[in-house]
C-alpha positions as CSV (number, residue, x, y, z in Angstrom):
1,M,183.5,125.7,133.3
2,V,182.3,124.8,136.5
3,R,184.4,124.4,139.5
4,R,185.1,121.0,140.6
5,E,186.3,120.6,143.7
6,K,183.4,119.0,145.6
7,W,181.3,116.1,143.6
8,V,177.8,115.1,144.6
9,T,177.6,111.2,143.7
10,L,174.0,109.7,144.7
11,L,173.4,106.0,145.4
12,S,173.7,103.5,143.3
13,Y,170.5,101.8,142.8
14,T,171.8,98.0,142.7
15,A,172.5,99.2,146.8
16,V,169.5,100.9,147.5
17,L,167.0,98.7,145.9
18,S,166.4,97.5,149.4
19,L,164.8,100.8,150.5
20,L,162.0,100.6,148.7
21,T,158.6,99.0,149.8
22,T,156.0,97.2,147.8
23,G,153.7,99.0,148.3
24,G,155.2,102.5,147.4
25,V,158.3,104.8,147.2
26,V,159.9,105.3,150.5
27,A,162.3,108.3,150.7
28,A,166.0,107.4,151.4
29,S,167.9,109.6,153.6
30,P,170.1,112.0,151.7
31,A,173.4,111.2,150.9
32,K,176.1,112.6,152.5
33,T,178.2,114.5,149.6
34,D,182.0,114.8,151.4
35,S,183.5,111.7,151.4
36,Q,180.8,108.9,151.7
37,K,179.9,106.7,148.8
38,V,177.7,103.5,148.0
39,E,179.3,101.2,145.3
40,A,177.2,98.9,142.9
41,S,177.2,95.7,143.8
42,A,179.8,93.3,142.1
43,G,179.3,92.4,138.3
44,T,177.3,95.9,137.5
45,T,179.5,99.0,135.8
46,G,178.2,101.9,138.1
47,N,174.7,102.0,136.5
48,T,171.6,99.8,137.1
49,E,168.2,99.7,136.0
50,V,165.6,101.3,137.7
51,K,161.8,99.5,138.2
52,L,158.7,100.3,138.4
53,Q,156.0,99.9,140.8
54,A,151.7,100.1,140.1
55,C,150.5,103.4,141.0
56,S,147.9,104.1,143.9
57,Q,145.3,107.2,143.1
58,D,142.7,108.7,145.3
59,D,139.0,109.6,144.0
60,A,139.8,113.7,144.8
61,V,137.2,115.4,141.8
62,A,138.4,119.3,141.2
63,D,136.4,121.8,141.3
64,D,135.1,122.7,137.5
65,S,132.8,125.7,139.0
66,D,135.6,128.6,137.5
67,T,135.9,127.6,133.7
68,T,134.7,128.8,130.8
69,M,134.7,128.1,127.0
70,K,134.4,129.5,123.8
71,S,134.1,128.2,120.3
72,W,136.9,128.8,117.3
73,K,136.3,132.3,116.3
74,P,137.2,131.7,113.0
75,L,134.2,129.6,112.5
76,E,131.6,131.3,115.2
77,N,129.9,133.1,112.9
78,K,129.4,131.1,110.1
79,P,126.4,128.6,109.4
80,V,126.0,125.1,108.5
81,M,126.6,124.4,104.8
82,E,123.6,123.1,103.4
83,G,122.0,122.8,100.4
84,I,124.1,120.1,98.8
85,T,123.5,117.8,96.6
86,A,126.9,116.1,95.5
87,I,130.5,115.8,96.9
88,A,133.3,115.3,95.8
89,T,137.1,114.5,97.0
90,G,140.0,115.4,95.2
91,I,143.6,113.4,95.3
92,I,146.5,114.4,96.7
93,F,148.9,112.8,98.6
94,D,152.4,112.1,99.7
95,E,154.5,110.2,97.6
96,A,156.9,110.0,99.8
97,G,154.9,109.2,102.8
98,Y,156.5,111.2,105.5
99,G,153.3,112.0,107.1
100,W,152.0,114.7,105.0
101,R,148.1,113.9,105.3
102,P,146.9,116.4,102.8
103,G,142.8,116.4,101.5
104,I,140.7,118.4,99.2
105,S,136.9,118.4,99.5
106,Y,134.2,119.9,97.5
107,A,130.3,120.2,97.5
108,F,127.9,121.0,95.0
109,T,124.9,123.3,95.0
110,E,121.7,122.8,93.4
111,D,122.5,125.6,90.9
112,G,125.9,124.3,90.2
113,Q,127.9,126.2,92.3
114,V,131.0,124.6,93.8
115,W,132.0,124.9,97.2
116,K,136.4,123.8,97.7
117,W,138.4,123.7,100.6
118,G,141.5,121.8,102.4
119,Y,144.8,121.9,100.3
120,Q,145.4,125.3,98.2
121,S,148.7,126.0,97.2
122,D,148.3,129.6,99.0
123,E,147.1,128.5,102.1
124,N,143.6,129.6,102.5
125,Y,142.0,126.1,103.7
126,E,139.1,127.1,104.7
127,P,135.7,126.8,102.7
128,Q,135.1,129.0,99.4
129,K,133.0,128.8,96.2
130,L,135.1,128.3,92.8
131,A,134.8,131.6,91.3
132,G,133.8,132.1,87.7
133,I,132.2,128.8,87.8
134,K,128.2,128.1,87.0
135,D,125.9,124.9,86.4
136,A,129.3,122.7,87.6
137,K,128.7,118.6,87.2
138,Q,132.3,117.4,88.3
139,V,135.3,118.8,89.6
140,T,138.8,117.2,89.2
141,T,142.0,119.4,90.0
142,D,142.2,121.6,87.2
143,Y,139.1,121.2,85.2
144,V,135.1,121.6,85.4
145,L,132.4,120.0,83.4
146,T,129.5,121.9,83.1
147,G,125.6,120.8,83.1
148,A,126.0,122.3,79.4
149,A,128.5,119.3,78.9
150,E,131.6,121.9,78.6
151,V,134.8,122.0,79.8
152,W,136.6,124.6,82.1
153,Q,140.3,124.9,83.2
154,I,140.7,126.4,86.6
155,D,143.5,128.6,88.7
156,E,143.7,129.2,91.9
157,K,145.1,132.6,90.2
158,K,143.0,133.3,87.6
159,A,140.3,133.1,85.8
160,P,138.6,129.9,84.4
161,E,139.2,129.0,80.9
162,K,136.8,127.1,78.8
163,L,138.5,124.3,76.3
164,A,137.6,124.8,72.6
165,G,136.2,122.2,70.4
166,L,135.1,120.0,73.3
167,D,131.2,119.8,73.4
168,K,129.0,116.9,74.4
169,I,131.4,115.9,77.2
170,K,129.4,113.4,79.4
171,K,132.2,112.7,82.2
172,I,135.8,114.0,83.3
173,Q,138.8,111.9,84.8
174,Q,142.4,113.7,85.4
175,L,145.4,111.8,86.4
176,D,147.2,113.5,88.6
177,L,150.8,111.8,88.6
178,H,150.8,111.4,84.5
179,E,151.2,115.6,84.4
180,G,147.7,115.7,85.0
181,V,146.6,114.2,81.7
182,L,142.6,114.5,80.8
183,F,140.1,111.7,79.6
184,L,136.9,113.0,78.6
185,L,133.9,110.7,77.9
186,K,131.5,111.6,75.2
187,E,128.0,111.4,75.3
188,D,128.4,108.8,72.4
189,G,130.6,106.3,74.3
190,T,134.0,107.7,72.8
191,V,137.0,108.6,75.0
192,L,139.2,111.0,74.5
193,K,142.7,112.3,75.9
194,W,143.9,115.8,76.3
195,E,147.1,117.0,77.8
196,K,148.6,120.2,78.9
197,G,150.4,122.1,76.2
198,A,148.8,119.8,72.9
199,K,147.6,121.1,69.9
200,A,144.3,119.1,70.1
201,V,142.8,115.8,72.1
202,E,143.4,112.4,70.9
203,K,140.8,109.7,70.6
204,V,141.8,106.4,72.8
205,T,141.0,103.9,69.7
206,K,140.7,101.1,72.6
207,F,138.1,102.6,74.6
208,S,134.5,102.1,72.6
209,N,130.5,102.3,74.2
210,I,132.0,103.7,77.1
211,R,128.9,104.0,79.6
212,D,131.0,105.6,82.5
213,L,134.7,106.5,83.5
214,Y,136.6,106.2,86.9
215,S,140.4,106.9,87.6
216,S,143.3,106.9,90.3
217,A,146.5,109.4,90.7
218,F,147.7,106.8,87.9
219,S,145.3,104.8,86.0
220,L,141.9,104.6,84.0
221,F,138.8,102.8,84.8
222,A,135.9,102.2,82.5
223,V,132.8,100.5,82.2
224,D,131.4,99.8,78.6
225,D,127.7,99.6,77.6
226,Q,127.7,95.7,78.0
227,G,128.9,96.0,81.9
228,K,132.5,95.3,81.1
229,L,135.5,96.5,83.2
230,L,138.4,97.7,81.6
231,Y,141.5,99.2,83.6
232,L,144.3,101.0,82.1
233,D,147.4,100.8,84.1
234,G,149.1,104.1,84.7
235,K,151.0,102.5,87.9
236,S,154.0,100.2,86.1
237,G,155.1,103.2,84.4
238,E,154.3,104.8,80.8
239,L,150.6,105.0,80.2
240,H,150.4,103.3,76.7
241,T,146.5,103.5,76.1
242,E,147.1,100.5,73.7
243,N,147.6,98.1,76.8
244,V,144.5,98.4,78.2
245,Q,142.8,95.2,80.0
246,V,139.7,93.6,81.8
247,I,139.0,92.7,84.6
248,D,137.2,89.7,85.2
249,I,134.0,90.4,87.2
250,S,131.4,87.6,87.3
251,G,128.4,89.5,86.2
252,K,127.3,93.8,84.7
253,V,129.5,96.5,86.3
254,K,127.4,98.9,88.0
255,Q,129.4,101.4,89.7
256,V,133.3,101.3,90.8
257,A,134.7,103.1,93.6
258,V,138.5,104.1,92.9
259,D,141.3,105.5,95.8
260,Y,144.2,107.0,94.8
261,T,146.1,104.3,94.4
262,D,144.2,101.6,92.4
263,R,142.2,99.9,95.1
264,A,138.8,99.6,94.2
265,L,135.3,98.4,95.3
266,I,133.3,96.9,92.0
267,Q,129.6,96.3,92.5
268,T,127.3,94.4,89.8
269,E,123.9,94.9,88.5
270,K,122.6,92.5,90.8
271,G,124.6,94.5,94.0
272,E,127.3,92.2,94.5
273,V,130.7,93.8,95.5
274,Y,134.0,93.0,94.8
275,S,137.4,94.4,96.2
276,Y,140.1,94.7,94.0
277,S,144.0,95.5,94.7
278,T,147.1,95.9,92.8
279,K,148.7,95.4,95.6
280,K,147.4,92.0,95.7
281,D,148.6,90.9,92.1
282,K,145.6,92.5,90.7
283,K,143.3,90.4,92.5
284,V,139.6,90.1,92.8
285,V,138.1,89.5,96.2
286,R,134.3,88.8,96.9
287,A,133.0,91.4,99.1
288,A,129.6,89.8,100.0
289,H,129.4,91.9,103.2
290,A,128.9,95.4,101.3
291,D,126.1,93.6,99.0
292,G,123.5,95.9,97.9
293,A,125.4,98.6,99.1
294,T,123.8,102.5,97.3
295,R,127.1,103.9,97.2
296,M,130.9,103.1,97.8
297,A,134.4,104.5,98.1
298,V,138.0,103.8,99.0
299,G,140.2,105.5,100.7
300,G,143.2,105.9,103.2
301,E,145.6,102.8,103.0
302,G,142.9,100.2,101.8
303,M,140.3,101.4,103.8
304,Y,136.5,100.4,102.2
305,L,133.5,102.5,102.7
306,I,129.6,101.8,101.7
307,V,126.5,103.2,102.2
308,K,123.4,100.6,103.3
309,A,119.8,101.7,102.2
310,D,119.3,102.1,105.2
311,G,121.5,105.3,105.4
312,T,124.4,104.1,107.9
313,V,128.0,104.1,106.6
314,W,130.0,100.8,107.3
315,G,134.1,100.3,106.8
316,W,136.7,97.8,106.8
317,G,140.1,97.6,105.7
318,H,143.0,99.1,106.6
319,N,141.8,101.7,109.9
320,T,143.8,104.9,108.5
321,L,144.1,107.6,111.7
322,G,141.6,105.4,113.7
323,M,138.6,106.3,110.8
324,L,136.5,103.1,111.4
325,G,137.2,103.5,115.1
326,A,139.8,104.9,117.7
327,N,140.5,101.3,119.7
328,L,140.1,99.0,117.1
329,E,143.2,97.0,114.8
330,N,144.5,98.4,112.0
331,E,143.2,95.6,109.6
332,L,139.3,95.4,109.9
333,E,137.8,91.9,108.2
334,E,134.9,92.7,108.8
335,P,132.7,95.9,108.5
336,V,131.9,98.0,111.4
337,K,129.7,100.6,111.4
338,L,130.8,104.1,111.4
339,A,129.1,106.1,114.6
340,G,127.7,109.8,114.0
341,L,126.4,109.2,110.5
342,S,122.8,108.9,109.7
343,D,120.3,109.2,106.5
344,I,123.7,109.4,104.0
345,T,123.4,109.2,100.7
346,D,126.7,109.6,100.0
347,V,130.0,108.9,101.2
348,Q,133.2,110.2,99.3
349,A,137.2,109.4,101.0
350,G,140.1,111.0,100.5
351,T,144.0,109.6,101.2
352,D,143.1,110.6,104.8
353,H,139.9,112.1,105.3
354,V,136.2,110.9,104.7
355,I,133.3,113.6,103.9
356,A,129.5,112.1,103.9
357,L,126.2,114.0,102.3
358,D,122.9,113.7,104.2
359,K,119.4,113.6,102.7
360,K,118.7,117.1,104.0
361,G,121.9,118.3,101.6
362,N,124.7,118.8,105.0
363,V,128.3,117.5,105.0
364,Y,130.0,115.6,107.3
365,S,133.8,115.2,107.6
366,F,136.2,113.4,109.6
367,G,140.0,112.2,109.6
368,S,143.0,114.3,108.9
369,N,142.6,118.2,108.9
370,M,146.0,118.7,108.2
371,T,145.6,121.5,105.4
372,G,141.8,122.3,106.3
373,Q,139.8,119.1,104.2
374,L,137.5,119.2,107.0
375,G,136.1,122.5,106.5
376,R,135.0,123.4,110.1
377,I,138.4,123.3,112.2
378,P,141.0,126.0,111.8
379,V,143.8,124.9,111.0
380,T,146.5,127.9,111.9
381,F,146.0,130.8,114.4
382,D,147.9,133.8,113.0
383,K,146.7,136.0,115.7
384,W,146.0,136.3,119.1
385,T,143.2,133.9,119.8
386,E,140.9,132.7,122.9
387,L,140.1,129.4,123.5
388,G,138.5,130.4,127.2
389,E,138.9,130.5,130.7
390,L,140.4,128.5,132.9
391,R,141.8,129.6,136.4
392,D,144.7,128.9,138.7
393,V,146.9,127.2,136.3
394,K,150.7,126.7,137.1
395,Q,151.5,124.9,134.4
396,V,151.1,124.5,131.1
397,V,152.4,121.4,129.1
398,T,152.5,121.5,125.3
399,E,155.1,118.6,124.6
400,L,152.0,115.8,123.9
401,D,149.3,115.5,121.2
402,K,147.5,118.8,122.5
403,P,148.3,121.1,125.9
404,Y,147.3,119.9,129.2
405,F,147.3,122.7,132.1
406,V,148.5,122.2,135.6
407,R,146.4,124.2,138.5
408,N,147.0,125.3,141.7
409,D,145.4,122.6,143.1
410,G,147.3,120.2,141.7
411,S,144.8,118.8,139.2
412,V,145.4,118.6,135.4
413,W,142.9,119.9,133.0
414,G,142.5,119.8,129.2
415,F,140.3,120.5,126.3
416,G,138.3,118.7,124.6
417,L,137.3,118.5,120.7
418,D,134.0,120.7,121.7
419,R,136.3,123.4,123.6
420,V,135.3,122.4,127.1
421,P,137.6,122.4,130.0
422,Y,137.6,119.2,131.6
423,E,139.6,117.6,134.7
424,V,142.0,114.6,133.4
425,K,140.9,111.9,135.2
426,G,144.2,109.9,137.3
427,P,147.1,112.6,138.0
428,K,145.9,113.8,141.6
429,K,148.5,116.6,143.6
430,V,150.8,117.2,140.8
431,K,153.6,119.4,141.2
432,T,155.0,119.7,138.0
433,M,154.4,118.1,134.6
434,D,156.3,117.2,131.3
435,S,156.6,114.1,128.8
436,I,159.1,111.7,127.3
437,L,158.8,109.9,124.1
438,D,155.1,111.3,123.7
439,S,154.0,110.2,127.0
440,P,152.8,112.5,130.0
441,V,155.1,112.0,133.3
442,T,154.5,114.1,136.2
443,L,156.2,114.7,139.7
444,N,153.7,114.8,142.8
445,E,153.2,116.6,145.6
446,N,155.3,113.1,147.4
447,G,158.2,113.6,145.7
448,Q,157.1,110.5,143.3
449,I,157.5,110.0,139.3
450,Q,154.9,108.8,137.6
451,L,154.8,107.5,133.9
452,W,151.4,107.4,132.5
453,T,149.7,105.9,129.4
454,S,149.1,108.5,126.0
455,E,145.3,108.7,127.9
456,F,145.9,109.1,131.3
457,S,143.9,105.7,131.7
458,S,147.0,104.5,133.8
459,C,150.4,104.3,135.4
460,E,153.7,103.6,136.9
461,T,155.7,104.9,139.4
462,L,159.6,105.1,139.0
463,A,161.0,103.1,142.2
464,L,163.7,105.8,143.7
465,P,166.0,106.0,146.6
466,S,165.3,109.6,147.1
467,R,162.4,111.9,146.6
468,I,162.2,114.1,143.6
469,K,161.9,117.7,143.6
470,D,161.9,119.1,140.5
471,F,163.0,117.4,136.4
472,V,162.2,117.3,132.8
473,G,161.7,115.5,129.7
474,G,164.6,115.3,127.0
475,E,164.3,112.6,124.0
476,E,164.8,109.9,125.6
477,H,166.0,110.4,129.4
478,L,164.6,111.8,132.6
479,L,166.8,114.7,134.7
480,L,165.9,114.3,137.8
481,R,166.4,116.2,141.0
482,T,166.1,115.1,144.5
483,E,165.2,117.1,147.2
484,D,169.0,117.0,148.7
485,D,169.7,118.8,145.1
486,Q,171.8,115.9,143.2
487,F,170.8,115.1,139.6
488,L,170.8,111.5,137.6
489,T,169.6,111.0,134.6
490,V,167.1,107.7,133.7
491,E,167.4,106.4,130.1
492,F,164.3,104.8,128.5
493,S,164.2,102.1,126.1
494,Y,160.9,101.6,124.2
495,D,159.3,99.5,121.3
496,S,157.1,100.5,118.1
497,A,153.9,99.7,116.9
498,E,151.8,101.1,114.1
499,R,147.8,102.3,114.7
500,G,146.1,103.6,112.2
501,G,149.0,103.9,109.9
502,L,150.8,105.9,112.6
503,S,154.4,104.6,114.7
504,V,153.3,105.1,117.9
505,T,155.5,104.4,120.9
506,T,154.7,101.1,123.3
507,N,156.3,99.6,126.2
508,L,158.2,102.7,127.7
509,R,160.9,100.9,130.2
510,P,163.3,103.0,132.1
511,Q,166.9,101.5,131.7
512,K,169.8,102.8,133.2
513,V,170.3,105.6,135.5
514,E,173.3,108.0,135.3
515,T,174.6,110.4,137.9
516,L,175.7,114.1,136.9
517,K,178.7,115.6,138.8
518,L,178.2,119.1,139.9
519,D,179.7,121.2,142.6
520,S,177.3,121.2,145.5
521,K,177.3,124.4,146.1
522,V,176.4,124.9,142.6
523,A,173.6,122.2,142.5
524,A,171.8,123.9,145.5
525,D,171.4,127.2,143.7
526,V,169.9,125.8,140.5
527,S,166.4,127.3,140.1
528,K,165.4,125.7,136.7
529,L,165.8,122.6,134.6
530,Y,165.6,122.8,130.5
531,A,165.6,120.3,127.9
532,N,166.0,120.3,124.0
533,L,166.5,117.1,121.6
534,Y,170.7,117.0,122.5
535,T,171.1,117.5,125.9
536,F,169.9,119.2,129.1
537,F,169.9,122.7,131.1
538,A,170.3,124.3,134.0
539,V,169.6,127.8,134.9
540,T,171.3,129.3,139.1
541,K,169.7,131.7,141.0
542,N,172.8,133.7,140.4
543,G,171.5,133.6,136.6
544,Q,174.6,131.1,135.5
545,V,173.5,128.7,132.8
546,L,174.5,124.9,132.9
547,Y,174.4,122.2,130.3
548,A,175.1,118.3,130.7
549,E,177.8,117.4,128.7
550,R,177.7,114.0,126.6
551,K,179.8,112.4,124.1
552,N,178.3,109.9,121.6
553,D,175.4,107.9,122.7
554,E,177.7,107.7,126.2
555,P,175.9,108.7,129.4
556,F,175.1,112.3,130.3
557,T,178.7,113.1,132.7
558,S,178.4,116.4,134.0
559,F,177.0,119.9,133.8
560,A,179.4,122.5,132.4
561,Q,178.6,125.9,132.6
562,I,178.2,128.1,129.3
563,A,181.1,130.9,129.3
564,G,179.4,134.6,128.6
565,L,176.4,134.4,130.5
566,E,175.4,136.4,133.3
567,G,172.5,137.6,135.2
568,I,170.0,135.0,133.2
569,R,166.9,134.4,134.5
570,E,165.3,131.8,132.1
571,L,165.9,130.1,128.7
572,A,163.5,129.2,125.4
573,P,164.8,126.3,123.9
574,E,163.3,125.5,120.2
575,Y,162.9,121.8,120.3
576,F,163.4,120.3,116.9
577,V,164.5,119.6,113.9
578,R,164.3,115.5,114.6
579,Y,166.6,112.9,113.3
580,T,169.3,115.2,112.3
581,K,171.9,116.5,113.6
582,D,171.1,120.6,112.8
583,T,172.6,122.9,115.3
584,A,169.2,124.0,117.5
585,S,168.6,127.1,118.8
586,V,168.3,128.0,122.9
587,W,167.4,131.7,124.0
588,A,168.4,133.0,127.1
589,I,167.3,136.2,129.0
590,N,168.4,138.8,131.3
591,D,166.5,141.0,134.1
592,A,167.1,143.9,131.3
593,G,165.4,142.2,128.6
594,K,168.7,141.3,126.8
595,V,168.2,137.9,124.8
596,H,171.3,135.5,123.9
597,E,171.2,133.1,121.3
598,I,172.9,129.7,122.2
599,Q,173.4,127.3,119.3
600,V,173.7,124.0,120.5
601,Y,174.9,121.2,117.7
602,P,176.9,117.6,117.9
603,E,180.5,117.6,117.1
604,S,180.1,115.8,113.6
605,E,177.8,113.6,111.7
606,G,176.5,110.4,112.1
607,N,176.2,107.5,114.7
608,D,179.3,108.5,116.1
609,A,178.6,112.5,116.4
610,G,181.0,113.4,119.1
611,A,180.6,115.2,121.8
612,I,177.7,117.9,122.1
613,K,179.0,121.6,121.6
614,V,177.5,124.7,122.7
615,K,178.2,128.7,120.8
616,L,177.1,131.7,122.5
617,E,176.6,134.0,119.0
618,P,177.5,137.2,119.3
619,K,173.7,139.1,118.1
620,T,171.4,139.8,120.7
621,E,168.1,141.1,121.1
622,E,166.8,144.0,123.4
623,D,163.8,145.2,125.3
624,I,162.0,141.6,125.7
625,A,159.8,141.0,128.7
626,M,158.9,137.4,128.1
627,M,160.1,134.5,125.2
628,S,159.1,131.4,123.9
629,G,160.9,128.9,121.8
630,R,161.3,131.9,118.8
631,L,158.2,133.5,120.2
632,R,158.9,137.0,121.4
633,I,156.9,139.7,123.9
634,T,158.4,143.1,124.0
635,K,158.6,145.3,127.1
636,D,156.1,147.7,125.1
637,G,153.7,145.3,125.0
638,Q,154.3,143.5,121.4
639,I,154.1,139.9,120.2
640,F,156.0,138.4,117.1
641,E,157.7,135.3,116.3
642,H,161.1,134.8,114.5
643,E,161.0,133.4,111.0
644,W,157.0,132.9,110.9
645,E,155.7,135.4,108.3
646,P,152.1,134.5,109.6
647,L,152.2,136.1,112.5
648,K,152.5,139.6,112.1
649,K,154.0,142.2,115.0
650,Q,151.2,143.3,116.9
651,K,149.6,144.3,120.4
652,V,148.9,141.9,123.2
653,A,145.4,141.7,124.2
654,G,146.6,141.5,127.8
655,P,148.9,140.9,129.9
656,V,150.8,137.2,130.0
657,R,151.8,135.8,133.1
658,L,152.3,131.8,131.4
659,I,153.6,130.8,128.0
660,S,154.5,127.3,126.3
661,S,155.3,126.3,122.8
662,L,155.7,123.0,121.3
663,Y,158.0,122.7,118.1
664,D,157.3,119.4,116.1
665,Y,159.1,119.4,113.0
666,A,161.1,116.0,111.3
667,I,163.7,115.4,109.1
668,E,161.0,115.5,106.1
669,G,157.8,116.2,105.5
670,P,155.7,118.6,107.6
671,G,156.0,120.0,110.9
672,S,154.3,122.3,113.1
673,H,154.7,124.2,115.8
674,Y,152.5,126.3,118.4
675,H,152.0,128.7,121.5
676,V,149.4,128.5,124.6
677,L,149.5,131.8,126.7
678,V,147.9,132.3,129.9
679,T,147.2,135.7,130.7
680,E,146.6,137.6,134.0
681,D,143.0,137.1,133.9
682,D,142.8,133.2,133.4
683,K,142.1,133.4,129.6
684,I,143.7,130.7,127.5
685,V,145.4,132.2,123.8
686,F,146.6,130.1,121.0
687,I,149.1,131.2,118.5
688,G,150.2,129.0,115.6
689,D,149.4,125.6,114.4
690,N,146.1,124.8,115.7
691,P,146.8,121.7,117.7
692,Y,143.1,121.0,117.9
693,G,143.1,120.5,113.9
694,K,145.3,118.0,113.3
695,G,142.3,116.2,113.0
696,Q,139.0,114.7,114.3
697,L,137.5,111.0,114.6
698,Q,134.3,112.0,115.2
699,P,132.3,112.9,111.8
700,D,130.7,116.8,112.3
701,K,128.8,119.3,109.6
702,V,131.1,120.9,107.2
703,R,130.3,125.1,107.8
704,Q,130.6,127.6,105.1
């Protein structure tokens, strides 16, 4: 353990607020560490709340003459998808609701070939044609209907197989949440039911003279030749065909659009539109603002879309993922025009993405791209992929929604959706940058800690009594190091709000400030700070590794040395898994290239988790030159990642000088991680899950 004969104690914040001015932060004189202490005022417990002050910014603009860009290598040689006559989306969603936002898209060519992109069990998400299928007219998860009125069963792992005994089929609908049961509409208006493994099809006697079929993942909608809308409810349990209901619509039904969970838009032959939702007691609501729509779609969590006669696309309802507008409310009662779409002839919506077809035969996509359903952005980089070039980068920050780069002149840069480097407006003279609760935090050359909104549109400065020379962000705390080598933590509180169906952090506020005890000589010797989901770490100039001790949700109290580690030059925390008490690994490397694994975990599970424990694993790695998380670059120039199969061990394309990694995994649902590398000749390189590939709200053309 670290010797504790001489403690460093910081001034209490109640006592030093008088040192602050209203126009900015004025550094207090360094606190003496031998015997002088300033106690908190009466009635406090030794910790107080730190305040925020408005930021003051200058208008300096960084030089962008030395930046370059490159398009995504996996797509740069692929042409835009053309000659498309029809589009469709598949039904796939996260039933558990843990944030997985998959999707499937289809496009039909004039000669009946089918392009498919999005979710595949083999994770080959890029657009590809369905093999062995010709003259396709309609496609579902497991079946294709051809122009010859035949039905073929499709499988990713084998050739299509024609279903015998089925002919003169007009339309098919598959209910994925009922074990893939298939309903088939014949040209004579009868409806058949086919279940996997069944010896024969079954005629649905409750349906007759049917003109059209539609379905969700659960239920079946049918329109008969009199324009009456029939509904076979499959959400309430077993699918009993005798329980067919009639949805009362004023007028003869012309077309229906249904989402995966039975929400629908219904248009009559007069062009009048109604919305329908089982979540509102099967209530039919007039949607007069959609009258005259040429095409309709329902997706997201109740997002309604229509194409007007002039080729524009309009939407209302739930603003899922911000697809109706990034800066709009969660719920929109009145339709808004979707930017970037014109001359549209059809629109189709998945659970979390939208595709649209224009009159030239091009397909546009926007929304989630978690499984490649947009068909134009790579999801994963399983090898060294250069993004572009950015000179004079001194730090890469990967803890936010996308990577940012701090340059030597103190400017902060990012890469936009077009892969063009740009300077972030706001932060200036930045010394280092990190984040807390998904919000950017910067330390400037004046020793000020500044908290920024997610898009850097505004900031506030922590009103602190001393200048800060280094910091790192943890889960709900910042660890700060003052100019006189004292260490303190600032705890934050926050609120949560829903935006576009996602929970976001709002109203981030500093609360308690605590000091950490550390021998003054050791404190002065600290060279680098780190954090993971449990605690903070420090590496000293002589190679010691320290961690911040803490019990339950009580304050961090002091730094303790991790025994058995010597000559360590840097650490590589693996920052996951959130919302659990799982063991988290931190790797330590020495100058000889030997890597040790430190396991960090709470003493027990549950809310009363006990003290944070650390354990040094006996197994080590050798001949490592650089590391970040589980990523390794060996001394002989090989790059690989532990336990991530897509990245095969390969030769690095050039010497690397910086690496930063993000691991974003939670207790359930999807996860991702990626690494950003900066080479000696200033190339920006990606490996892992594409941080720009999770989705895009701006419609753009799908590529082959």
